[in-house]
N, C-alpha and C positions, 0 to 999 in steps of 0.2 A: 655103275649107276649109283648116285649118291642116295643115302638112306633118306626116305621120306620123313618129315618131322613128326615127332610125337605131338599129341594134342591133349592138353589138360583143360577140361571144360568144367568150370565151377558155376553152377546155377542155383542161386538162392531161391527162396520161396516168398513171394509177395514183397519184394524190395523196390521202393520207389527210385526214380531216376535221380532225385535231388538229395542223395544220402552219402555223398563222397566229398571229403574235404577239398581235394584238389580241383573239384568241379564246382566249387563255390559255396559249400555249406560249412560255415565256421563253427557249427555247434556239434558236429559229429567228430569222432576220432578214428580215422581210417588211414594210418600211415602206410600200411601195406598196399592198399588200393591206390593211394596217392602215388606211391612209387610205380605201380603198374601203369598209371596214367602217364607219368613222365617217360616211362620206357616204351610206350606204345601209342595206340590210336584209340581215343575215346569218342564214340558216337553219341552225341548229346541229344539227338532226336530219334532214338530207337523206340519202336512201338511193338507191343505184343499184338497177336491176332485175335485174342479174346481176353477179357479182364477176369477170367476165372480159370482154374487150374487145368482140368483135363483137356478142354478144347485148345488152350494155348500150347500145352506140352505136346499134344497130338499133332498140332500144326507144325511146330518146329522140328519134331522128330521125323516128319514126312516131307517137309518143305512145301506143304500145300495148306490152303485155308481150311478152317474147321468145317465149313459148310460143304466144301468140295469132297472131303473125306468122310462126311456123315458121322463125325464123332464130336458132337457139340455139347455134351452134357457131363456134369459131375455126377458120379454115382451110377454110371452106365455099367450094365452087367458084362458086356463084351464089346470089343472093338471089332466090328464086322468087316471082313474083306479089306484089311489095311494095305495100303501100298508099302513098298519096302521102307523100313526105317533107316535113317542115316547110319545108325550104329551097325545095322546088318550090311549095308553097302560097304562100309569101311572094313568090317570083318571079312567080307567076301573078297576084298581087294588085298588082304594080307595083314590088316591091323589086328593086334591083340587088344580086345576091348573089355573094359571093366566099368561097372556101375556100382555106386555106393549111395544109399539113401532112397529117396522117393523116386517113383516112376510115374504112376498115376495116369496111364493111358486107359486103364480100366479101373473100376471101383475096387477099393480095399476095404469096403464096409462089410463087416461080419465075416471077413476072411482075409488072408493075405492075397495080394494081387497076383493073378495067374501070369505065368511067363508067356511071352509071345515068341515069335521067331525074331528075336531082338539082336542076335549077334554077340551078346555079351558072354565072354567066358567066365569072367570074375563077376560075381553077383552077390552083393551084400545089401539086403533090403531092409528099409525102415520107412514106412509111409509117413508115420508121425511118431513123436517121442512119447507114446503111450504104450502100456503093456496090454494090447488089445487081444492077442491070440495066444493059445497055448503053445503053438509052434509056428515057425516060418517068419519070425520077427528077429532078425539077426541082432539089431541093437538092443532089444529087450533082453535077449539071451546074454549079451555082453555085460549088461548092467547086473543081471542076476549072478553071473559068474564072479562078480566083484562084491557081492553081498548087498547090492542096492535094491530098493523097492521103488520103482518109478512112480507109481501112483502116490505113495506116501511122500516121496521127495517133491513131486510137483505141487502137492498141497501144503508143504511145509513153508515156514516163514522165509527160510533162506533159499528155497527152490532147489532145483537139481544143481549140485555143485559142478564147476567146470570139468573136474576130472571124470565125471560120469555123464556129462552132457552129450546129447546127440551130435552137436557140432564137433566136439572133440572126437567122438567115435568115428565120424566121417574122416577126420584127419588120420586117425590111427589106421583105418583101412586103406587110405590113400598111400600112406608110408609103406604099408605091407605090399601093396600092388607095385609101387615104384621100385622097391628093393627086390621083389620077386624075380623080375626079369627072366622069365623062362627062356626067351630067345633074344639075346642081346642085339642080334642083327635084325630084329623085327620091330617096326614102329608100333607104338601103342596109342590108344585113345582111352582116356579115363574120364568118365562122367561122374561128377560129385554133386549130389542134390540134397543138401541139408534142408531141414524143415524151417529153420529160422530165416527171416524175422516174422514168420507167420504168426497170427494170433493163436492162443492168448499171449499177451505180452508179459511173459514171466521169465526174464533173464535171471541167472544166478545173482544172489544178493551182492556178491563182490563186484559184479558189473553194474548192477542198478545203482549202487552207491556212488559210482563215478559220474553220474549225470544228475544235476540238480534241476528239477522241474522249473524252478523260478528263473533259471537262466535260458530256458527254451523260448523260441520266438512264438510258439503257438501255431495253430492251424490257420490256413487261409479261409477266412470266414467273414461274412457280413450278415446283418440281420435279414437282409432281403433273401438270403439263401433259404431261410425257413419257408417263405412263401413259394419259392421256386420248387423246393423238394415236396411241398404239399401238393403241388400240381402233378408231381410224379409219384405220388404215394402208392398208386396201383401197380407201379413197375417194381419188380422185386429188388430189394436190397437187404443185406444182412442186418442192418441197423436202421432205426428210425432217425430222421434228422432232428437234432437237438442243438441247443446252444452248447458250444464246447465247454463252457464252465460247468455244465451239468455232469459231464463225464471226465472232468479234469484233463482237458486236451493237452496241456503242457506236460502232465505226468505221463500220458500215453506216449507222447513224443519222446520223452526221456527214456522210458523203458524200451521203446523201439530202437532208439539209437544205441542203447546198451547191448541189445542183441546183435546189432551190426558190428559193434566193437569186438565182441567175442568172435564173430565170423572173421574179422580182419586179423585178429591175433592167431587164430588157427590157420588161416590161409598163409600167414607168414611162415609157419612151420613147414608147410608143404613146399613153398618156394625155396626155403632154406635147404630142404632135403634134395631137391632137384639140383641146386648148386653144389651141394656137398658131394653128390654122386656123379657130377659132370654131365648131367642130362639137360640142364637148363638151356644150353646153347642150341640144342636141337629139339626144343619143345615150344610149341605155340601155346600161349596161355589165353584162354577166353573166359571172361567174367561177365555174367548177366543174371537175370531173374525171369521167372515165368510171367509175372505181371506185377502191378504195383499194389498200393494200399492207400485208402482214403485218409487215414490218420487225422480225422477231425475236419478235413477240408469240407466246406459247405455243410458242416454239421453232421457229417457221416463218418462212421468207422467201418473198417473192413472192406468188403467188396460186394459186387452184385452187378445189376444191369445199369451201369453208368459208364461214361467214357471220359471222365475228367483226367487231366494230365497226370495226377498222382496215381491213377489206376492203370493207365494204359502205356505210360512212358517209363522205360526201364533202363538201368545201366547196361552198357555194352562196350567192353574194352577188349582189344586184341593186343597182345604183346609178343614180339619175337625179335629182340634186339639184334641188329646186324642184318636182318632179313626184311624187316618192316620199318616203316617210318616211325620215329620216336617223337614223343611230346607233341602230338597232333590232336586237336579237338575238332572233329568234323561235325558241322551242323546239318549235314545232309539228312533227308528223310530216309529212314531205314526201317525195315521190318525184321522180326526175328527169323522169318523164313529165309531172309538174306544171309543171316548168320549160318544157317544150315547149308545153304549153297556154297558159302565161303569155306566151310569145313571140307566139303567134298573137293573143292578146287585146290585147297592147300594139300590135300592128300592125293591129288592127281587121279580122282575117281570121276568117271563120267556121270554127269547129272542126268537123271531120268527125264524122259520126254515130257512128262506131266508136271515136273517140278515147277513151282511158281515163284521160288526165291531167285534172287540174282546175286552173283558173287560180288563181295566187297573187296576182293583181292586187288583190283586196280587202284583203289584208294589206299589200301594198306601198303602197297609197294611204291606208292608215289607216282604212278604213271598217269593218273588222271586228276582232274580238279576235285579236291576233297569236299567241295561244297554242294555237290549234286549226286544223288543216286536214283531217286524216284520223284515224280511230280506229285505223288500223293501216297498216303498210307491208309490202311483200313483195318478195322477191328469189328468183331461181331459177337453177338450174344443170342443164341437160339434156344430158348426154353431150357436153360442149363441145369436147374436144380429141382424141378418138380414135374410130376406127371399131370398135375392139375392146372398149371398156369399156362398162359399164352404170352410169353415175353419174348418177342422177336425184335431185335434192334441192331442197327449197324452204325458205324462211324466212318466218315470220310474226312480226311484232313489233308489239305494241300499246304503250300508254303505260308499261307496266311489265315485261312478260315478252317474252322471245324464245324461240320454238319453231323448231327446225330438224329437219326430217324427211329422212333419207337413205333414200328410198323403195326404192331397188334393193338396199339392204344391211340393211334391217330395224333400223336404228339411229337414234338421235336425240339431240338436246341441248335442254335447257330451262334458261333462266337468269332469275333475278330481277334485273333491271338496276338496280333501286333499291338493293338490298343488295350487288350484285356487278357493278358497271358494266364490269369488264374480263373478265368471263365465266370465272372460275376454277372455280366450283362447279357442275358439271353436275347438275341435279336430276332428270334423266330417269328414273333408277332409284330415286329416293327415294320410299318408300311414302307419305310425307306429302303428296306432290304428284301422286298417281295421278289423282285426280278433276280437278285443274287441267290435267294433261297431256291427259286425254281431252277436256275442254271446249275447250282451245286447238286440239287436233287437228281437232275438228269445225269450229271457226271457220276454221282454215287451209284445210280442204277447201273450204268455201264461198268463201273468198277466192281460192284458186288454181285451182279447177276450175269451179265453177258460174258465177263471173263471167266466165270466158273462153269460155263457150259462145256461139257465133255463131249466132243464130236465123235468119240469112239476110236477104234484102232486105225492104223495106217491103211491107205488105199492100196489096192493091188491092180487097179485098172482105172483109167481116166473117165470112163463112162459106164 
C-alpha cells in the first residue's frame, strides 16, 4: 500500500484574501506564495465561518459551523463537549501530528491554553508573541534562551528582529519536526500557526523599510462609509469608523504587507527543507488564514461583527505537484470547513457523520468543473467578545449577492457583488430590492438554522 501523503498546513492569523502577488496584488512581495499558486490550486473565493479567531478555528478544526458546536466566543474558558478534532482523527488513523504556534480553541487569557484531546504529539505553543506567562510559552522561552526581552523588543524602534521573531521561531520548530522523522514510514501532519499578520502592525524595521506607504493604494473607502458605519455603531467592532487619513491607512497597509513578506520568506525556508530532504514529492501543502482584516476598508481597522470581503474572505491554496492540478485559480464558493474535509479525504480518513464540510479533492485532482463547489457560503458572529453585549449576526453569500443580518439589532446589509464588489452601496432599504431581500432572508434562514438542527443519533427502528 503506498504511503499516504504528509500534510503541511500553514495557517496565518488575520490575513486577507487579496494579499498575494500572483492573485492580483502588485503591491505585496510574495514570491514563495506566488510559486505555490503556480504549482497548485488557489481558491479565490474561500470564506471563513466566523470573522473572529476562536469560532473560526473551532469550526475548521471540527468541520462544523461555530453555532453547531457551541464555541462561538473569544475568551471562552472551555470548549465544552467538542466533537473530534481533525488532528485527532488524523492521529488516530496513523498520522504523526505536530502543532507550532497558536491554537485558540479556548482562551489563553491569564494562562496558557489548556490542552485538549487534540492528537498532537509535537506541541510548541505560542498564542501571541508576548511574554505573558512565567511558564508554558515555548516561544518566549526560546527568546529568553537567546538573551532577548520580548516586551522591550516589541516597544523598541526597530521592533523584534527577524532572528528572534515568532514567525522565525515557527520555522525553526517546523524544521525540527520535519527532520525529526521518528518513523520514516509513517505520514505526518504539521500545523503551523504564526501570529502574523495580526495587529498590532509592528514588523521588524528591516521589513517595514521595504514598503513605502506613499506607494500603497490605500483602503477601499468612500465618505458614505462613515454614515453607513454610524448606522451600525451599536454593533461591536474593534475600532470606530474614521476617515483613513486619520489613522494613515496607507502606512497601516505597508506595515501589514511587510509582515506578510516576512511570512513568505520564512515559508520559503520550510519548502526548501522539504525539497532538500526529499519529502516535498509526498507532501501536500495547504496555505490559508483563520479570517481577514479590515485594513482601513470602510474606515475600519482590525475585526469584529462585520462581514465585508476583507474580513471573511481568505487565501486558500493547495499544492501537490504531480498529484493535483497545477496553476489553477478556482472561483468556486468554498468554506474553510471544506478545507478540513479535504484534509481527511487526502489522508483516506472517514469523515464523521456530523461533518458539515465537503471535500475539494475532486476539484484538486481535476475530475470535476473547478468553477462550482457550493451554491452559497455562510459566516456567523454570536456574542463573541463580551458577556454584556447582544451581537448576533449571520452572513449568507451566493454567487452574486451578500446578505448580512444583524439579528439582535434589527438591521441588515445587502450587496450586489457583481456591480459593487467592495460593498459600498447597501441595498437593504432600497425598495427595488425588497422582494430579493425577503427571498435571500428565507434562504439564509434555511442555511443558518435548519441545516444546523442536530436530529440526534442514528435510528435503531423505523417506528
